[in-house]
Every structure is written in structure tokens, then in C-alpha cells.
matplotlib code that plots the C-alpha trace (Angstrom):
import matplotlib.pyplot as plt

x = [-23.2, -23.6, -19.7, -19.1, -21.7, -19.9, -16.3, -17.4, -19.2, -15.9, -13.8, -15.7, -16.3, -12.3, -10.9, -12.9, -12.2, -8.5, -8.1, -9.4, -7.1, -4.0, -5.1, -5.6, -1.7, -0.9, -0.7, -2.3, -5.8, -4.1, -1.9, -4.9, -6.5, -3.5, -3.3, -7.0, -6.7, -3.9, -6.0, -8.9, -6.7, -5.5, -2.7, -5.1, -8.9, -9.5, -12.2, -10.9, -10.0, -7.9, -8.0, -12.0, -13.0, -15.7, -13.3, -10.7, -12.9, -14.2, -10.3, -9.7, -12.4, -11.1, -7.6, -9.4, -11.3, -8.1, -5.8, -8.9, -9.2, -5.7, -5.7, -8.5, -6.7, -3.5, -3.1, -0.7, 0.6, 1.9, 3.5, 5.1, 6.7, 8.5, 8.7, 12.4, 12.8, 10.2, 11.8, 15.1, 14.0, 11.8, 15.2, 17.4, 14.4, 14.3, 18.0, 19.3, 16.8, 17.0, 20.9, 21.1, 18.5, 20.0, 23.6, 22.5, 20.3, 23.4, 25.6, 23.2, 23.4, 20.1, 19.9, 20.2, 16.6, 15.2, 17.8, 16.3, 12.7, 13.9, 15.6, 12.6, 10.2, 11.7, 11.8, 8.1, 6.7, 3.3, 1.4, -1.7, -0.2, 2.5, -0.4, -2.5, 0.1, 0.7, -2.9, -3.6, -0.7, -2.0, 1.2, -0.1, -0.4, 2.9, 5.9, 7.2, 3.7, 3.9, 7.3, 6.6, 3.0, 5.1, 7.9, 5.6, 3.7, 7.1, 7.7, 4.8, 5.5, 8.9, 7.7, 5.7, 8.4, 10.6, 7.5, 7.3, 10.9, 11.0, 8.2, 9.9, 13.1, 11.2, 9.6, 12.8, 12.3, 15.1, 14.8, 15.9, 15.8, 13.1, 11.0, 12.1, 11.5, 8.1, 6.8, 8.0, 6.5, 3.0, 3.3, 4.4, 2.5, -1.0, -0.1, 0.8, -2.0, -4.6, -3.5, -3.6, -6.6, -8.8, -7.4, -9.5, -12.3, -13.5, -14.4, -16.6, -18.3, -18.9, -20.1, -23.0, -23.3, -23.8, -27.2, -28.3, -29.7, -30.8, -29.4, -25.7, -25.7, -22.7, -20.6, -21.4, -20.5, -16.9, -16.7, -17.6, -15.1, -12.5, -13.5, -13.4, -9.9, -8.6, -9.9, -8.1, -5.0, -5.1, -5.8, -3.2, -0.6, -0.2, -2.5, -5.8, -4.1, -2.2, -5.6, -7.3, -4.9, -4.8, -8.7, -9.0, -6.1, -7.9, -11.3, -9.3, -9.6, -13.2, -15.5, -17.5, -14.5, -16.1, -19.4, -17.4, -15.0, -18.1, -19.5, -16.2, -15.5, -19.0, -18.2, -14.4, -15.5, -16.8, -14.2, -10.9, -10.7, -11.5, -8.3, -6.4, -7.7, -7.0, -3.6, -3.2, -4.8, -2.5, 0.4, 1.0, 3.1, 3.9, 6.0, 8.3, 9.3, 11.8, 15.4, 16.2, 13.2, 14.2, 17.8, 17.0, 14.1, 16.1, 19.0, 16.4, 14.4, 17.6, 18.2, 14.5, 14.6, 18.0, 17.6, 14.5, 15.7, 18.8, 16.7, 14.8, 18.1, 18.2, 15.6, 17.7, 17.0, 14.4, 14.7, 12.3, 12.4, 14.6, 14.2, 10.5, 10.4, 12.7, 10.9, 7.5, 8.9, 9.5, 6.3, 6.0, 2.8, 0.9, 3.3, 5.9, 3.1, 2.6, 6.2, 6.3, 3.2, 4.2, 7.5, 6.3, 3.5, 6.0, 8.2, 10.8, 11.5, 11.2, 8.8, 11.8, 12.5, 8.7, 8.7, 11.6, 9.8, 6.6, 8.8, 10.1, 6.4, 5.6, 8.0, 8.4, 4.5, 4.1, 7.5, 6.6, 3.8, 5.7, 9.0, 6.9, 5.2, 8.7, 10.3, 7.4, 7.3, 11.1, 10.4, 8.7, 8.3, 5.8, 2.4, -0.3, -3.3, -5.3, -5.4, -6.0, -9.5, -12.2, -12.8, -15.8, -16.9, -17.3, -20.3, -18.1, -17.0, -13.3, -12.1, -11.7, -11.9, -13.6, -11.2, -10.6, -8.0, -4.8, -3.7]
y = [-9.7, -7.4, -7.4, -6.6, -3.7, -2.0, -2.5, -0.9, 2.0, 2.5, 2.1, 4.7, 7.4, 7.0, 7.0, 10.0, 11.9, 11.1, 11.5, 15.4, 15.5, 14.6, 17.2, 19.8, 19.3, 19.2, 15.6, 13.0, 11.8, 8.1, 8.8, 9.3, 6.5, 4.4, 5.7, 5.3, 1.4, 1.0, 2.8, 0.2, -2.8, -5.2, -3.0, -0.4, -0.7, -4.4, -3.0, -4.5, -7.7, -7.9, -11.6, -11.8, -13.1, -10.5, -7.7, -9.3, -9.4, -6.0, -4.7, -6.4, -4.9, -1.7, -2.4, -3.4, -0.1, 2.0, 0.1, 0.0, 3.9, 4.4, 2.6, 4.8, 7.9, 6.4, 6.9, 3.9, 6.2, 8.2, 5.3, 4.5, 7.9, 7.4, 3.6, 3.6, 5.8, 3.6, 0.3, 1.7, 2.8, -0.6, -2.6, -0.7, -0.2, -4.0, -5.0, -2.4, -3.2, -6.9, -7.1, -4.7, -6.4, -9.5, -8.5, -6.2, -9.6, -12.0, -9.2, -9.3, -13.3, -14.1, -17.3, -17.6, -18.4, -16.0, -13.1, -14.1, -13.5, -10.2, -8.7, -10.0, -8.4, -4.8, -5.1, -4.2, -0.8, -0.4, 1.1, 1.7, 4.0, 5.5, 6.6, 7.6, 10.1, 11.6, 12.0, 13.6, 16.2, 16.7, 15.4, 11.9, 13.2, 14.9, 13.2, 12.1, 10.6, 8.6, 7.2, 6.4, 4.4, 2.6, 1.8, 0.7, -1.7, -3.3, -3.9, -5.7, -7.7, -8.6, -8.9, -11.8, -13.7, -13.0, -14.5, -17.5, -18.1, -17.2, -19.6, -22.6, -21.8, -21.8, -25.0, -26.6, -27.0, -26.4, -23.2, -23.7, -20.8, -22.3, -21.7, -17.9, -17.7, -19.3, -17.1, -14.1, -15.1, -15.4, -12.0, -10.0, -11.8, -11.2, -7.5, -7.2, -9.8, -7.9, -4.6, -5.7, -7.4, -4.9, -2.0, -3.3, -5.3, -3.1, 0.2, -1.5, -3.5, -0.4, 1.6, -1.2, -1.2, 2.5, 2.0, 0.4, 3.4, 1.9, 4.3, 3.3, 0.4, 1.8, 2.0, -1.2, -2.8, -0.8, -2.2, -5.9, -5.6, -4.8, -7.6, -10.0, -9.1, -9.1, -12.7, -13.5, -12.1, -14.2, -17.3, -16.4, -16.4, -12.8, -10.9, -9.1, -5.6, -6.0, -7.2, -4.3, -1.8, -3.2, -3.0, 0.6, 1.5, -0.3, 1.7, 4.9, 4.9, 4.6, 7.7, 6.3, 6.6, 9.9, 7.9, 5.0, 7.1, 8.6, 5.4, 4.0, 7.0, 6.8, 3.2, 3.8, 6.4, 3.4, 0.7, 2.2, 3.6, 0.1, -1.2, 1.4, 0.6, -3.2, -2.1, 0.0, -2.9, -5.4, -3.7, -5.3, -3.0, -5.7, -7.5, -4.3, -3.7, -6.8, -5.7, -8.2, -7.0, -3.4, -4.0, -6.0, -3.8, -0.4, -1.8, -3.0, 0.2, 2.2, -0.2, 0.2, 3.8, 4.4, 1.8, 3.4, 6.8, 5.8, 3.9, 7.3, 8.4, 5.3, 7.1, 7.8, 10.3, 12.0, 15.7, 15.7, 15.6, 12.2, 12.6, 12.9, 9.8, 7.8, 9.3, 8.2, 4.7, 4.0, 2.4, -1.1, -1.7, -4.6, -6.0, -6.4, -7.8, -10.7, -11.7, -11.4, -13.3, -16.0, -16.6, -16.5, -18.9, -21.4, -21.2, -19.6, -16.6, -15.9, -13.7, -11.2, -11.0, -10.9, -8.0, -6.4, -6.6, -5.2, -2.4, -1.6, -1.6, 0.8, 3.3, 3.5, 3.9, 6.6, 8.5, 8.7, 11.4, 14.1, 13.1, 13.5, 16.8, 18.1, 17.6, 18.9, 22.1, 22.7, 22.1, 25.0, 23.5, 21.1, 22.6, 20.6, 19.6, 20.9, 23.7, 23.3, 23.0, 20.4, 17.9, 18.0, 16.2, 18.2, 17.9, 15.8, 13.4, 14.9, 15.9, 19.3, 21.5, 24.3, 26.9, 25.4, 23.9, 25.6, 26.0]
z = [15.3, 18.2, 18.7, 15.1, 15.1, 18.2, 16.7, 13.1, 15.1, 17.2, 14.0, 12.2, 14.8, 15.9, 12.4, 11.5, 14.7, 14.8, 10.9, 11.4, 14.4, 12.2, 9.4, 12.1, 12.7, 9.2, 8.9, 6.5, 7.7, 7.2, 10.3, 12.5, 11.3, 12.1, 15.5, 16.1, 15.2, 17.6, 20.4, 19.8, 19.7, 21.9, 22.8, 24.7, 24.4, 23.0, 21.0, 17.4, 16.9, 13.5, 13.4, 13.6, 10.3, 9.4, 10.2, 8.4, 5.2, 5.8, 6.0, 2.9, 1.0, 2.2, 0.8, -2.5, -2.7, -2.0, -5.0, -6.9, -6.6, -7.0, -10.4, -11.6, -10.9, -12.8, -16.5, -17.7, -20.6, -17.6, -15.8, -19.1, -19.1, -15.8, -16.3, -16.2, -13.2, -11.4, -12.2, -11.3, -7.8, -7.3, -8.0, -5.7, -3.0, -3.0, -3.1, -0.7, 2.3, 1.7, 1.5, 4.8, 6.5, 6.2, 7.1, 10.2, 11.3, 11.0, 12.7, 15.9, 16.2, 14.1, 12.1, 8.6, 7.8, 10.2, 8.6, 5.4, 6.7, 8.3, 4.9, 2.9, 5.2, 4.4, 0.6, -0.5, 0.0, 0.8, -1.9, -0.1, 2.5, 0.2, -2.4, 0.4, 1.9, -1.4, -2.3, 0.9, 0.6, -3.2, -5.1, -6.2, -9.8, -9.9, -11.6, -8.1, -7.4, -10.4, -10.1, -6.6, -7.6, -10.5, -8.3, -5.3, -7.9, -9.2, -5.5, -4.6, -8.1, -6.8, -3.2, -4.3, -5.9, -3.0, -0.7, -3.0, -2.5, 0.9, 1.8, 0.1, 2.2, 5.2, 4.3, 3.7, -0.1, -2.5, -4.8, -8.4, -10.9, -12.7, -9.5, -9.4, -13.1, -12.9, -10.1, -12.1, -15.2, -13.2, -11.9, -14.7, -17.2, -15.2, -15.3, -19.3, -20.5, -18.3, -19.5, -23.0, -23.1, -20.7, -22.9, -25.9, -24.6, -21.7, -23.4, -25.6, -22.9, -20.8, -23.5, -23.6, -20.0, -20.0, -21.5, -18.6, -16.6, -13.3, -10.7, -9.6, -12.0, -14.0, -10.7, -9.3, -12.8, -12.4, -8.9, -9.8, -12.7, -10.3, -7.9, -10.8, -11.9, -8.4, -8.1, -11.4, -10.1, -6.9, -9.0, -11.5, -8.9, -8.5, -5.6, -5.0, -4.7, -8.1, -9.6, -8.2, -9.2, -12.8, -12.9, -11.9, -14.5, -17.1, -16.4, -16.1, -20.0, -20.2, -20.7, -17.8, -15.2, -13.7, -12.5, -11.4, -9.3, -7.6, -6.6, -5.5, -3.4, -1.4, -0.6, 0.0, 3.1, 4.8, 3.9, 3.7, 7.2, 8.3, 6.6, 8.0, 11.6, 11.3, 10.2, 13.4, 15.7, 14.5, 16.0, 19.3, 21.6, 24.0, 21.1, 20.6, 24.0, 24.8, 24.6, 21.8, 19.8, 20.4, 19.6, 16.3, 15.3, 15.7, 13.3, 10.8, 10.8, 10.2, 7.2, 6.1, 5.9, 4.5, 2.2, 0.5, 0.7, -1.1, -3.8, -4.6, -6.1, -8.6, -10.6, -13.7, -16.2, -13.4, -13.0, -10.5, -6.3, -5.9, -2.0, -1.9, -4.1, -1.6, 1.5, -0.1, -0.7, 3.4, 4.5, 4.7, 6.1, 5.3, 2.9, 6.0, 8.0, 5.7, 5.8, 9.8, 10.1, 7.9, 9.5, 12.8, 12.0, 10.5, 13.2, 11.0, 13.5, 17.0, 18.6, 19.2, 15.6, 14.9, 17.2, 15.7, 12.2, 13.8, 15.1, 11.8, 10.2, 13.2, 12.7, 8.8, 8.8, 11.1, 10.4, 6.5, 6.7, 8.6, 6.4, 3.2, 4.4, 5.4, 1.8, 0.2, 2.0, 1.2, -2.4, -3.9, -7.3, -6.0, -6.3, -4.6, -6.8, -4.1, -1.7, 2.0, 3.1, 3.7, 1.0, -1.1, -4.0, -7.3, -9.8, -11.9, -9.4, -8.8, -5.6, -4.6, -1.7, -0.3, -1.2, -4.8, -7.0, -7.6, -11.2]

ax = plt.figure().add_subplot(projection="3d")
ax.plot(x, y, z, "-o")
ax.set_aspect("equal")
plt.show()
């Protein structure tokens, strides 16, 4: 407990200070939080151990709260309106990086199975990081932001299917079309059924719960619903992050949403920075500096960036800023880490290939905020939802700034 308390104190102080420093330089606070985690991790100060069960659990709760918040601010009808564009971006954003990553790895002498793992690690965008960056820049609710959210969600579903197939390949198990179809049906079916049932059953339920007047009870009921659906997502073969997002999207339709948002925002101030700090602490600088890791990592990074940027132009019948969509899809984050850690723990990839994938994760995560900022500055048609200034919580629970909301 002594070590845990010191680690949490260090995380809170460092993420808030580095986050504010990033904002002073015109960058999203998530960039500072990631740097804070890198500084606190074993690469520098060794004050934060991402493998510690308690730290890992708190980090996962932070990821849950973040995706739940994103869902709360997502109108499913808006996602439907950009559904075709988002699906086009998602499919291109999986096919191009996977094929390019596999080809480049093979070209550099990497074996077939490690090349599959390397290519697979480039497929899924980190919705948590992308949405946080767009939210910090005030463009999450634009058409571009909704396309990114929809595409990243589809990426995660496709990524789960690829992960299950990759695990089977690494384990030496033959993979049939039926296995792939089953994984796809499980992931997509969970989202469809949860949204369909939840849209009808949840609003009446929360009207009843609204009569319970204990302070903070409604917000806690909302979070409990999110936790329950996230658990069902895991049990159904989908993922916790998908369940958390879908739960928030269902609650977006309820009149009680604002009270749930207020409760979630207060908890998120504590948990979400822990997730990003742990993400930063997971990065092992020593694994990135070997010649083989640098060579393979540099090639994979180029493919990872160009593949997602090109995917942004796969948004058909979309009149918005396709470059912003593609740029916001670049970060791999926790999704790439899952593939890398799976490959290393099973012996499917060498430490050099693991280091190369880590390099991709580092570069794509840290390069996205300044790239997104540059694209937004060049596009005068993009009007940020919030003007610059310290963030405050308005009486209705919505985020505003001290300067006020632009119209």
C-alpha cells in the first residue's frame, strides 16, 4: 500500500503538471500525460510499474471511464449518418497497414509468423487516444470527429477478429473461415444487440432510478450500467472497451445523461490520467535502441503512418477534411501493445521485433497531437467547439472554458 500510494501521488502530480505544460505549448494534455508516464516508468525514474496488479487495474478503470465518456458524448444517429464513410476508413485503415507491415517485415528478413504479428499490430487505431486528442482540440463533435470515432470503433471490432486469428496462428492452430466468421459475429452481434435492446429498455429503467434522490445515486447507477455492459462485452467474446463505449452511447439518449456526465467527469479526473501514464510507463526505451529494432521499427512506422493517412481518403461521399480523419487515425496505443505483448509472451516475435513495434507505438502516439493541430490550423472551416482557456464545468454539466463557447 505504501508503494501504491506513492505511485498514485507521483502520477497525479506529474500528469497534471506535464498536461498543463503541453497545453501551454498548444498541444493536447494527453501528450503531457504520456510523457509523464514515460518519465515515471522504468526507463527513467522507476516510480511507476505498469505490471503491478493494482496499477494495472486502476489503469483499466481509467480506460473504461474514458471510453464510457466518449460514448456518452456520441449520438448513434450521428454515427449512422457517417457510417459509410467510417466503414470505408476502417477497412482501408486495416488492410493497408496490415499488408504493408507484413510486406516490409518480410523484406527485412523477419519470419512469416512474426511478420503477421507485426502487420496485425498496425491495424487498429487507439480510439481512446484519438478521441482524447480531438476532444482537447475541440473538434470531436465535428463530422470529421464522428467519422474518426466510428472508424476507430470498427477498427477495434476488426482488430479483435484479427487478434483471435493471430493467436490461433501463433499457437499453431489451423484457422478456418468458420472461425473467422464466428469471431466476427460475436463482436458485431454484441454491439447490435446491446444497442437495440438498450435503446428500448434503458430509458424507462433510468426514469425509475431517477426517483431515487440519494446524492450522486443516478450518476453511480449510470457508471454501474457501464461496468455491467463492459463485463458482458468481455464474456461475449468482444472487449471491455467496446462494451464501455456502447453503454455510454445508450445512455446518451436518456434525459439523465447530464447528471451521469457530471459524475463520470469527476471520477475521470482521477482515473483517466492513470491510464495514459501507464501507457507511457509501458514504453521501454532500451528496447528501442538496438539496430535491428530501429531498422524494422522505422520501416513499420512509415507504413503505419502512411497507411492510416491514406485510409482517411477512403471516406466516400464525405465532403469534410479527409486529411484530418486520416491523421487522427494514426495512434496505435494500447491496441498495438496488446499484439506486441501477446507476440512476445508466446515467443512468436523476438525482442528486436517487439522493440520495433514499441517504436511504432511511441512515434504514432506522440506524433499525432502536433499533426492534428497543424491540420486544424490550416482548415479555416473547422470551428473548435471550445475557445482557448482553462476548462470549467458549466452548471448543466457540459464542458466550457473561461472564455466561453464559440458559436
